[in-house]
NUDRENLUM-574148 format. One line per 4 residues: number of its first residue (from 1); their letters; for each residue y, z, x of N, C-alpha, C. Coordinates in Angstrom, 3 decimals, padded with zeros to 6 digits. Example, Ala and Ser with C-alpha at 12.3 -4.5 7.8 and 13.67 -1.06 7.14 Angstrom:
<sites>
1> as> -005.690 007.800 013.190 -004.500 007.800 012.300 -003.300 007.800 013.200; -002.250 007.080 012.850 -001.060 007.140 013.670 000.030 007.870 012.900
</sites>
This chain:
<sites>
1> mtkr> -053.937 -007.889 -018.098 -053.500 -007.133 -016.885 -052.085 -007.700 -016.519; -051.247 -006.869 -016.326 -049.862 -007.311 -015.915 -049.864 -007.597 -014.409; -048.783 -008.353 -014.091 -048.696 -008.688 -012.682 -048.520 -007.390 -011.755; -047.826 -006.420 -012.305 -047.575 -005.126 -011.586 -049.024 -004.453 -011.371
5> qavt> -049.851 -004.429 -012.399 -051.181 -003.856 -012.297 -052.053 -004.623 -011.197; -051.976 -005.922 -011.246 -052.807 -006.631 -010.256 -052.340 -006.389 -008.851; -051.096 -006.238 -008.594 -050.627 -005.916 -007.321 -050.970 -004.452 -006.889; -050.784 -003.590 -007.783 -051.147 -002.189 -007.552 -052.675 -002.038 -007.214
9> nrid> -053.536 -002.666 -007.979 -054.943 -002.636 -007.789 -055.355 -003.238 -006.452; -054.714 -004.284 -006.061 -055.097 -005.039 -004.838 -054.634 -004.167 -003.598; -053.614 -003.405 -003.686 -053.143 -002.576 -002.597 -053.890 -001.249 -002.550; -054.078 -000.580 -003.599 -054.550 000.705 -003.698 -056.088 000.880 -003.652
13> qppd> -056.773 -000.155 -004.132 -058.217 -000.023 -004.257 -058.971 -001.101 -003.633; -060.126 -000.837 -003.076 -060.953 -001.909 -002.671 -061.417 -002.732 -003.827; -061.578 -004.090 -003.655 -061.968 -004.928 -004.794 -063.380 -004.565 -005.512; -064.208 -003.855 -004.777 -065.501 -003.599 -005.449 -065.508 -002.317 -006.262
17> qpsp> -064.400 -001.578 -006.346 -064.394 -000.382 -007.156 -063.712 -000.651 -008.528; -064.122 -000.009 -009.475 -063.461 -000.117 -010.775 -062.122 000.430 -010.836; -061.247 -000.226 -011.639 -059.878 000.318 -011.885 -059.881 001.521 -012.616; -058.917 002.563 -012.240 -058.883 003.774 -012.992 -058.398 003.408 -014.438
21> ppce> -058.618 004.361 -015.318 -058.217 004.045 -016.764 -056.696 004.002 -016.899; -056.182 003.170 -017.847 -054.692 003.002 -017.900 -054.115 004.302 -018.513; -052.777 004.473 -018.231 -052.123 005.685 -018.821 -051.973 005.355 -020.282; -052.235 006.327 -021.017 -052.133 006.319 -022.468 -050.571 006.174 -022.936
25> acsg> -049.732 006.766 -022.249 -048.411 006.830 -022.668 -047.644 005.490 -022.557; -047.987 004.745 -021.504 -047.356 003.396 -021.259 -048.351 002.228 -021.371; -049.491 002.440 -021.766 -050.577 001.433 -021.922 -050.842 000.652 -020.610; -050.632 001.401 -019.512 -050.867 000.774 -018.276 -049.803 000.018 -017.673
29> dggt> -048.743 -000.140 -018.304 -047.554 -000.929 -017.761 -046.758 -000.246 -016.638; -046.830 001.130 -016.638 -046.103 001.946 -015.582 -044.727 002.193 -015.978; -044.198 001.703 -017.082 -042.844 002.055 -017.582 -042.388 000.952 -018.644; -041.074 000.973 -018.747 -040.525 -000.059 -019.700 -039.241 -000.604 -019.159
33> vvdt> -038.869 -001.764 -019.652 -037.579 -002.306 -019.268 -036.546 -001.791 -020.260; -035.427 -001.228 -019.699 -034.367 -000.786 -020.639 -033.190 -001.819 -020.541; -032.813 -002.220 -021.726 -031.809 -003.209 -021.867 -030.434 -002.441 -022.318; -029.490 -002.579 -021.427 -028.134 -001.908 -021.731 -027.081 -002.957 -021.764
37> ssdg> -027.435 -004.108 -022.265 -026.528 -005.275 -022.316 -025.414 -005.085 -023.254; -024.295 -005.552 -022.965 -023.123 -005.491 -023.940 -022.033 -006.454 -023.504; -021.214 -006.871 -024.482 -020.116 -007.774 -024.151 -020.510 -009.080 -023.417; -021.678 -009.584 -023.768 -022.143 -010.837 -023.019 -022.710 -010.595 -021.743
41> vtre> -022.777 -009.435 -021.169 -023.293 -009.162 -019.862 -024.717 -008.580 -020.060; -025.651 -009.212 -019.422 -027.020 -008.750 -019.511 -027.378 -007.739 -018.427; -027.859 -006.562 -018.791 -028.248 -005.590 -017.884 -029.553 -005.020 -018.257; -030.500 -005.128 -017.369 -031.971 -004.588 -017.522 -032.327 -003.787 -016.425
45> swks> -032.924 -002.722 -016.589 -033.406 -001.943 -015.530 -034.874 -001.373 -015.856; -035.554 -000.994 -014.843 -036.925 -000.433 -015.061 -036.882 001.071 -015.137; -037.462 001.624 -016.234 -037.650 003.091 -016.273 -039.179 003.318 -016.197; -039.556 004.030 -015.057 -040.886 004.336 -014.829 -041.373 005.385 -015.902
49> cgsc> -042.598 005.368 -016.206 -043.327 006.281 -017.148 -043.398 007.672 -016.608; -042.968 008.654 -017.354 -042.945 010.008 -016.836 -044.346 010.675 -016.798; -045.283 010.093 -017.509 -046.606 010.613 -017.538 -047.405 010.270 -016.401; -047.405 009.039 -015.925 -048.007 008.472 -014.766 -047.198 008.198 -013.568
53> hgtg> -045.945 008.468 -013.674 -045.023 008.314 -012.558 -044.886 006.901 -012.095; -045.164 005.988 -013.037 -044.986 004.547 -012.659 -046.291 003.907 -012.170; -047.379 004.605 -012.052 -048.539 003.968 -011.595 -049.359 003.159 -012.589; -049.166 003.500 -013.888 -049.892 002.792 -014.883 -051.284 003.263 -015.101
57> tr> -051.699 004.273 -014.315 -053.091 004.771 -014.522 -053.037 006.396 -014.685; -054.129 006.869 -015.245 -054.228 008.246 -015.521 -054.431 009.091 -014.242
</sites>
């Protein structure tokens, strides 16, 4: 479980309920880090999953 999933589950669901199944497109991560680094400058940004809209769940 990623840190993002742990925070999402804690906020969105009571602890006694099972977590919803993970998104198949992003494997439950909610998106990916996009690296656009060049010329020695590091640039990373978050791109939310289009299938689950960044929730990481179906």
